[in-house]
FIVO-421962 format. One record per residue (C-alpha): x, y, z; residue number from 1. Coordinates in steps of 0.001 Angstrom, whole numbers, plus 500000, padded with zeros to 6 digits. Layout:
<nodes>
px: X; py: Y; pz: Z; k: NUM $
...
</nodes>
This chain:
<nodes>
px: 500143; py: 499977; pz: 500029; k: 1 $
px: 502870; py: 502309; pz: 500945; k: 2 $
px: 504213; py: 502184; pz: 497330; k: 3 $
px: 500942; py: 502870; pz: 495828; k: 4 $
px: 500622; py: 506042; pz: 498294; k: 5 $
px: 504172; py: 507126; pz: 497165; k: 6 $
px: 503239; py: 506703; pz: 493472; k: 7 $
px: 500220; py: 508353; pz: 493641; k: 8 $
px: 501186; py: 511472; pz: 495889; k: 9 $
px: 504383; py: 511930; pz: 493949; k: 10 $
px: 502351; py: 512339; pz: 490645; k: 11 $
px: 499880; py: 514697; pz: 492156; k: 12 $
px: 502985; py: 516616; pz: 493415; k: 13 $
px: 504396; py: 516612; pz: 489977; k: 14 $
px: 501326; py: 518089; pz: 488445; k: 15 $
px: 500690; py: 520667; pz: 491102; k: 16 $
px: 504401; py: 521819; pz: 490897; k: 17 $
px: 504436; py: 521940; pz: 487044; k: 18 $
px: 501203; py: 523972; pz: 486842; k: 19 $
px: 502457; py: 526348; pz: 489756; k: 20 $
px: 505801; py: 526594; pz: 487951; k: 21 $
px: 504212; py: 527570; pz: 484662; k: 22 $
px: 502121; py: 530247; pz: 486422; k: 23 $
px: 504746; py: 531646; pz: 488698; k: 24 $
px: 507109; py: 532049; pz: 485545; k: 25 $
px: 504673; py: 533964; pz: 483542; k: 26 $
px: 504013; py: 536474; pz: 486412; k: 27 $
px: 507805; py: 536708; pz: 487401; k: 28 $
px: 508676; py: 537518; pz: 483996; k: 29 $
px: 507212; py: 540876; pz: 484307; k: 30 $
px: 508836; py: 541890; pz: 487355; k: 31 $
px: 511680; py: 544728; pz: 487187; k: 32 $
px: 515026; py: 543274; pz: 487008; k: 33 $
px: 516174; py: 545363; pz: 489997; k: 34 $
px: 514137; py: 543238; pz: 492335; k: 35 $
px: 515867; py: 540267; pz: 491364; k: 36 $
px: 517206; py: 538084; pz: 494310; k: 37 $
px: 515672; py: 540557; pz: 496829; k: 38 $
px: 512551; py: 540267; pz: 499161; k: 39 $
px: 511191; py: 543010; pz: 497193; k: 40 $
px: 510631; py: 540558; pz: 494299; k: 41 $
px: 508291; py: 538539; pz: 496377; k: 42 $
px: 506449; py: 541747; pz: 497582; k: 43 $
px: 505720; py: 542775; pz: 494015; k: 44 $
px: 504569; py: 539409; pz: 492978; k: 45 $
px: 502274; py: 538834; pz: 495993; k: 46 $
px: 500470; py: 541720; pz: 494598; k: 47 $
px: 499336; py: 539453; pz: 491532; k: 48 $
px: 496537; py: 537243; pz: 492191; k: 49 $
px: 497414; py: 534767; pz: 489325; k: 50 $
px: 500974; py: 534443; pz: 491223; k: 51 $
px: 499094; py: 533653; pz: 494461; k: 52 $
px: 497262; py: 531082; pz: 492794; k: 53 $
px: 500492; py: 529444; pz: 491524; k: 54 $
px: 501970; py: 529521; pz: 494805; k: 55 $
px: 498935; py: 527607; pz: 496319; k: 56 $
px: 499422; py: 524975; pz: 493874; k: 57 $
px: 502903; py: 524718; pz: 494896; k: 58 $
px: 501781; py: 524336; pz: 498588; k: 59 $
px: 499438; py: 521733; pz: 497541; k: 60 $
px: 502258; py: 520162; pz: 495708; k: 61 $
px: 504666; py: 520472; pz: 498899; k: 62 $
px: 501861; py: 518609; pz: 500812; k: 63 $
px: 501423; py: 515645; pz: 498513; k: 64 $
px: 505417; py: 515630; pz: 498235; k: 65 $
px: 505685; py: 515359; pz: 502024; k: 66 $
px: 503544; py: 512434; pz: 502138; k: 67 $
px: 505318; py: 510900; pz: 499348; k: 68 $
px: 508819; py: 511303; pz: 501111; k: 69 $
px: 507052; py: 509727; pz: 504073; k: 70 $
px: 506140; py: 506506; pz: 502166; k: 71 $
px: 509392; py: 505791; pz: 500167; k: 72 $
px: 513101; py: 506742; pz: 499474; k: 73 $
px: 514191; py: 510106; pz: 498477; k: 74 $
px: 515594; py: 508833; pz: 495063; k: 75 $
px: 512610; py: 507365; pz: 493835; k: 76 $
px: 510198; py: 510228; pz: 494817; k: 77 $
px: 512202; py: 512587; pz: 493304; k: 78 $
px: 512314; py: 510561; pz: 490023; k: 79 $
px: 508643; py: 510638; pz: 489791; k: 80 $
px: 508238; py: 514345; pz: 490744; k: 81 $
px: 510529; py: 515154; pz: 487989; k: 82 $
px: 507494; py: 514655; pz: 485636; k: 83 $
px: 506591; py: 518349; pz: 486684; k: 84 $
px: 508739; py: 519430; pz: 483775; k: 85 $
px: 506486; py: 517813; pz: 481229; k: 86 $
px: 503427; py: 519619; pz: 482583; k: 87 $
px: 505186; py: 522755; pz: 482977; k: 88 $
px: 506330; py: 522800; pz: 479525; k: 89 $
px: 503103; py: 521698; pz: 478232; k: 90 $
px: 501127; py: 524643; pz: 480158; k: 91 $
px: 503665; py: 527335; pz: 479081; k: 92 $
px: 503420; py: 526054; pz: 475361; k: 93 $
px: 499620; py: 526529; pz: 475538; k: 94 $
px: 499617; py: 529735; pz: 477327; k: 95 $
px: 502249; py: 531744; pz: 475362; k: 96 $
px: 501118; py: 530289; pz: 472048; k: 97 $
px: 504652; py: 530162; pz: 470865; k: 98 $
px: 505210; py: 526981; pz: 469001; k: 99 $
px: 508048; py: 524681; pz: 470311; k: 100 $
px: 510268; py: 523148; pz: 467604; k: 101 $
px: 510445; py: 519283; pz: 467391; k: 102 $
px: 514150; py: 519477; pz: 468681; k: 103 $
px: 512992; py: 521371; pz: 471995; k: 104 $
px: 510305; py: 518940; pz: 472655; k: 105 $
px: 512757; py: 515979; pz: 472014; k: 106 $
px: 515322; py: 517754; pz: 474425; k: 107 $
px: 512711; py: 518197; pz: 477350; k: 108 $
px: 511430; py: 514603; pz: 477090; k: 109 $
px: 515032; py: 513383; pz: 476959; k: 110 $
px: 515722; py: 515292; pz: 479999; k: 111 $
px: 512886; py: 513523; pz: 481965; k: 112 $
px: 513860; py: 510112; pz: 480595; k: 113 $
px: 517435; py: 510393; pz: 481233; k: 114 $
px: 516601; py: 511649; pz: 485107; k: 115 $
px: 514381; py: 508728; pz: 485447; k: 116 $
px: 516879; py: 506419; pz: 484038; k: 117 $
px: 519663; py: 507808; pz: 486472; k: 118 $
px: 517405; py: 507631; pz: 489633; k: 119 $
px: 516236; py: 504073; pz: 488660; k: 120 $
px: 519798; py: 502888; pz: 488565; k: 121 $
px: 520887; py: 504629; pz: 491516; k: 122 $
px: 517838; py: 504128; pz: 494191; k: 123 $
px: 518024; py: 501442; pz: 496612; k: 124 $
px: 516093; py: 498331; pz: 496027; k: 125 $
px: 512739; py: 498151; pz: 497305; k: 126 $
px: 513287; py: 495249; pz: 499596; k: 127 $
px: 515688; py: 497166; pz: 501672; k: 128 $
px: 514812; py: 500789; pz: 501806; k: 129 $
px: 512667; py: 502070; pz: 504800; k: 130 $
px: 510623; py: 504818; pz: 504813; k: 131 $
px: 513223; py: 507333; pz: 504851; k: 132 $
px: 516339; py: 508260; pz: 506618; k: 133 $
px: 516732; py: 506720; pz: 510393; k: 134 $
px: 516708; py: 508723; pz: 513261; k: 135 $
px: 520401; py: 508896; pz: 513480; k: 136 $
px: 520790; py: 510327; pz: 510147; k: 137 $
px: 519246; py: 513853; pz: 511000; k: 138 $
px: 522797; py: 515165; pz: 511274; k: 139 $
px: 523759; py: 514019; pz: 507996; k: 140 $
px: 520400; py: 515460; pz: 506493; k: 141 $
px: 521502; py: 518614; pz: 508227; k: 142 $
px: 525132; py: 518380; pz: 506533; k: 143 $
px: 523326; py: 517730; pz: 503152; k: 144 $
px: 521098; py: 520619; pz: 503311; k: 145 $
px: 523640; py: 522994; pz: 504304; k: 146 $
px: 526052; py: 521874; pz: 501428; k: 147 $
px: 523134; py: 522131; pz: 498768; k: 148 $
px: 521947; py: 525439; pz: 500468; k: 149 $
px: 525710; py: 526747; pz: 500158; k: 150 $
px: 526141; py: 525948; pz: 496860; k: 151 $
px: 522841; py: 527599; pz: 496014; k: 152 $
px: 523896; py: 530684; pz: 497354; k: 153 $
px: 527027; py: 530655; pz: 495661; k: 154 $
px: 525358; py: 529781; pz: 492226; k: 155 $
px: 522740; py: 532822; pz: 492742; k: 156 $
px: 525637; py: 535259; pz: 493554; k: 157 $
px: 527410; py: 534397; pz: 490264; k: 158 $
px: 524158; py: 534662; pz: 488528; k: 159 $
px: 523101; py: 537992; pz: 489500; k: 160 $
px: 526592; py: 539293; pz: 488541; k: 161 $
px: 525804; py: 537513; pz: 484914; k: 162 $
px: 523833; py: 538508; pz: 482187; k: 163 $
px: 522143; py: 536923; pz: 478986; k: 164 $
px: 522168; py: 533087; pz: 478934; k: 165 $
px: 524812; py: 532733; pz: 481742; k: 166 $
px: 522512; py: 534544; pz: 484185; k: 167 $
px: 519596; py: 532424; pz: 483310; k: 168 $
px: 521651; py: 529075; pz: 483753; k: 169 $
px: 523279; py: 530090; pz: 486837; k: 170 $
px: 520091; py: 531356; pz: 488749; k: 171 $
px: 518377; py: 527990; pz: 487471; k: 172 $
px: 520988; py: 526009; pz: 488965; k: 173 $
px: 520668; py: 527939; pz: 492313; k: 174 $
px: 516952; py: 527196; pz: 492325; k: 175 $
px: 517683; py: 523549; pz: 491611; k: 176 $
px: 519972; py: 523328; pz: 494338; k: 177 $
px: 517566; py: 525134; pz: 496605; k: 178 $
px: 514832; py: 522917; pz: 495778; k: 179 $
px: 517005; py: 519937; pz: 496685; k: 180 $
px: 518045; py: 521501; pz: 500096; k: 181 $
px: 514376; py: 521751; pz: 500928; k: 182 $
px: 513524; py: 518260; pz: 499875; k: 183 $
px: 516246; py: 516942; pz: 502078; k: 184 $
px: 515028; py: 519079; pz: 504878; k: 185 $
px: 511275; py: 518226; pz: 504411; k: 186 $
px: 512431; py: 514488; pz: 504495; k: 187 $
px: 514058; py: 514915; pz: 507818; k: 188 $
px: 510806; py: 516832; pz: 509152; k: 189 $
px: 508215; py: 514204; pz: 507937; k: 190 $
px: 510203; py: 511888; pz: 510538; k: 191 $
px: 510269; py: 514466; pz: 513383; k: 192 $
px: 506524; py: 515226; pz: 512810; k: 193 $
px: 505348; py: 511525; pz: 513252; k: 194 $
px: 506762; py: 512101; pz: 516869; k: 195 $
px: 504128; py: 514694; pz: 517906; k: 196 $
px: 503900; py: 518355; pz: 518520; k: 197 $
px: 506699; py: 518353; pz: 521172; k: 198 $
px: 509033; py: 516843; pz: 518793; k: 199 $
px: 508325; py: 519270; pz: 515981; k: 200 $
px: 508682; py: 522483; pz: 518131; k: 201 $
px: 512186; py: 521054; pz: 519241; k: 202 $
px: 513572; py: 519999; pz: 516128; k: 203 $
px: 515701; py: 521913; pz: 514039; k: 204 $
px: 513755; py: 520852; pz: 510813; k: 205 $
px: 510665; py: 523089; pz: 511337; k: 206 $
px: 512879; py: 526085; pz: 511403; k: 207 $
px: 515126; py: 525190; pz: 508731; k: 208 $
px: 511887; py: 524476; pz: 506611; k: 209 $
px: 511021; py: 527974; pz: 506913; k: 210 $
px: 514524; py: 529351; pz: 506074; k: 211 $
px: 514871; py: 526845; pz: 503199; k: 212 $
px: 511440; py: 527417; pz: 501883; k: 213 $
px: 511750; py: 531277; pz: 501634; k: 214 $
px: 515155; py: 531131; pz: 500063; k: 215 $
px: 513758; py: 528351; pz: 497817; k: 216 $
px: 510774; py: 530625; pz: 496603; k: 217 $
px: 513140; py: 533750; pz: 496141; k: 218 $
px: 515645; py: 531950; pz: 494159; k: 219 $
px: 513039; py: 530135; pz: 491954; k: 220 $
px: 511157; py: 533494; pz: 491187; k: 221 $
px: 514485; py: 534963; pz: 490380; k: 222 $
px: 515357; py: 532353; pz: 488178; k: 223 $
px: 511879; py: 532877; pz: 486359; k: 224 $
px: 512143; py: 536249; pz: 486069; k: 225 $
px: 515004; py: 536006; pz: 483336; k: 226 $
px: 511901; py: 535067; pz: 480892; k: 227 $
px: 513370; py: 531697; pz: 479560; k: 228 $
px: 510962; py: 529252; pz: 480866; k: 229 $
px: 512208; py: 526361; pz: 478516; k: 230 $
px: 515702; py: 527016; pz: 480145; k: 231 $
px: 515005; py: 527619; pz: 483569; k: 232 $
px: 512308; py: 524747; pz: 484175; k: 233 $
px: 514302; py: 522048; pz: 482600; k: 234 $
px: 517568; py: 522864; pz: 484522; k: 235 $
px: 515613; py: 523352; pz: 487640; k: 236 $
px: 513977; py: 519824; pz: 487381; k: 237 $
px: 517109; py: 518133; pz: 486311; k: 238 $
px: 519427; py: 519513; pz: 489085; k: 239 $
px: 517048; py: 518958; pz: 491763; k: 240 $
px: 516742; py: 515333; pz: 491635; k: 241 $
px: 520357; py: 514587; pz: 490789; k: 242 $
px: 521461; py: 516598; pz: 493662; k: 243 $
px: 519064; py: 514825; pz: 496036; k: 244 $
px: 519915; py: 511541; pz: 495016; k: 245 $
px: 523760; py: 512405; pz: 495358; k: 246 $
px: 522793; py: 513413; pz: 498977; k: 247 $
px: 520553; py: 510297; pz: 499597; k: 248 $
px: 523610; py: 508101; pz: 498477; k: 249 $
px: 526247; py: 509753; pz: 500044; k: 250 $
px: 524845; py: 510952; pz: 503294; k: 251 $
px: 521603; py: 509548; pz: 504143; k: 252 $
px: 522462; py: 505887; pz: 503460; k: 253 $
px: 520443; py: 505153; pz: 500454; k: 254 $
px: 522888; py: 502796; pz: 499039; k: 255 $
px: 522101; py: 501736; pz: 495674; k: 256 $
px: 522787; py: 498163; pz: 494581; k: 257 $
px: 524577; py: 498978; pz: 491385; k: 258 $
px: 527575; py: 497272; pz: 489612; k: 259 $
px: 530227; py: 498337; pz: 487244; k: 260 $
px: 527739; py: 498321; pz: 484135; k: 261 $
px: 525221; py: 500439; pz: 486334; k: 262 $
px: 527606; py: 502617; pz: 487231; k: 263 $
px: 528386; py: 503450; pz: 483692; k: 264 $
px: 524767; py: 503480; pz: 482640; k: 265 $
px: 524152; py: 506150; pz: 485283; k: 266 $
px: 527085; py: 508124; pz: 484250; k: 267 $
px: 525847; py: 507771; pz: 480586; k: 268 $
px: 522371; py: 509080; pz: 481842; k: 269 $
px: 524081; py: 512156; pz: 483489; k: 270 $
px: 525559; py: 512784; pz: 480255; k: 271 $
px: 522580; py: 512500; pz: 478061; k: 272 $
px: 520940; py: 514726; pz: 480491; k: 273 $
px: 523503; py: 517405; pz: 480276; k: 274 $
px: 523375; py: 517311; pz: 476476; k: 275 $
px: 519952; py: 517682; pz: 476234; k: 276 $
px: 519785; py: 520436; pz: 478595; k: 277 $
px: 522391; py: 522152; pz: 476129; k: 278 $
px: 520511; py: 521452; pz: 473111; k: 279 $
px: 517460; py: 522741; pz: 474743; k: 280 $
px: 518987; py: 525907; pz: 475719; k: 281 $
px: 520101; py: 526626; pz: 472147; k: 282 $
px: 516877; py: 525600; pz: 470543; k: 283 $
px: 514645; py: 527398; pz: 472977; k: 284 $
px: 513334; py: 530619; pz: 471716; k: 285 $
px: 514647; py: 534220; pz: 473265; k: 286 $
px: 512946; py: 535685; pz: 476183; k: 287 $
px: 509473; py: 536943; pz: 475619; k: 288 $
px: 509076; py: 540713; pz: 474974; k: 289 $
px: 506844; py: 540908; pz: 478124; k: 290 $
px: 503410; py: 540343; pz: 476797; k: 291 $
px: 502328; py: 541918; pz: 479993; k: 292 $
px: 504375; py: 545241; pz: 479743; k: 293 $
px: 500994; py: 547005; pz: 480216; k: 294 $
px: 500758; py: 545549; pz: 483609; k: 295 $
px: 504420; py: 546166; pz: 484575; k: 296 $
px: 503545; py: 549867; pz: 484964; k: 297 $
px: 500999; py: 549633; pz: 487480; k: 298 $
px: 503078; py: 547245; pz: 489501; k: 299 $
px: 506012; py: 549705; pz: 489446; k: 300 $
px: 503635; py: 552447; pz: 490408; k: 301 $
px: 502807; py: 550685; pz: 493677; k: 302 $
px: 506452; py: 550567; pz: 495035; k: 303 $
</nodes>
């Protein structure tokens, strides 16, 4: 039964995450660049009802994601949640009315398939995984979250100083790292939550969730602000599960049963993912010329 719950809730999370990401990206692209990476960006976006609807979808996705993480190992859950990329790309395509080339579609689907292959190869076998990390792994989860968060800050700092495609890529990588950080903290939190309110209040995870969640939202919206959804969405969708499984394997004890051939295949999957992302970046259309330009003026006038 736990396997069914894990699959169902992971897919629900993917749909909600994908829909929320598409909506948020559309709204964030209209915000002034001067607000990038600053809390002011969230203040501006919070005045837009459609963006708030996107956040509501993300919150629903988070709830489903938490249930999935409580029902199965990090790597498998993240593999299923990666389907959000397809959902987001489809919505962006329909909403913008800008046709995607066959190359772009093929690259996007290849990213999802390669991520799935990598995580399937590196996930622990079903007969030995538990419902997440053991209690003594709380320190390991904290270390993993700190590493992912630190790299996210570094990538964001570099991205805010860059321009053009380099800026888009770095900010998307930062957002993906922040997502992985939040996933690790959420995984640890779900185990603490099962011990009652007292355990929650005294645990570091609840406070880390607030910090990671806020930083995650800010970095993600800053990446969306670049107006290149066919670059930011795939990169975030790729970086998040790849980093998550690395933390799961290296720090949380989700040891994969993988031989030499499996290791080579996993490495090939990573290479294919990188190549597909590069192709998608080259084939993606340029930033949209802000179709809501008429909306930007009143937004700025309220600041």
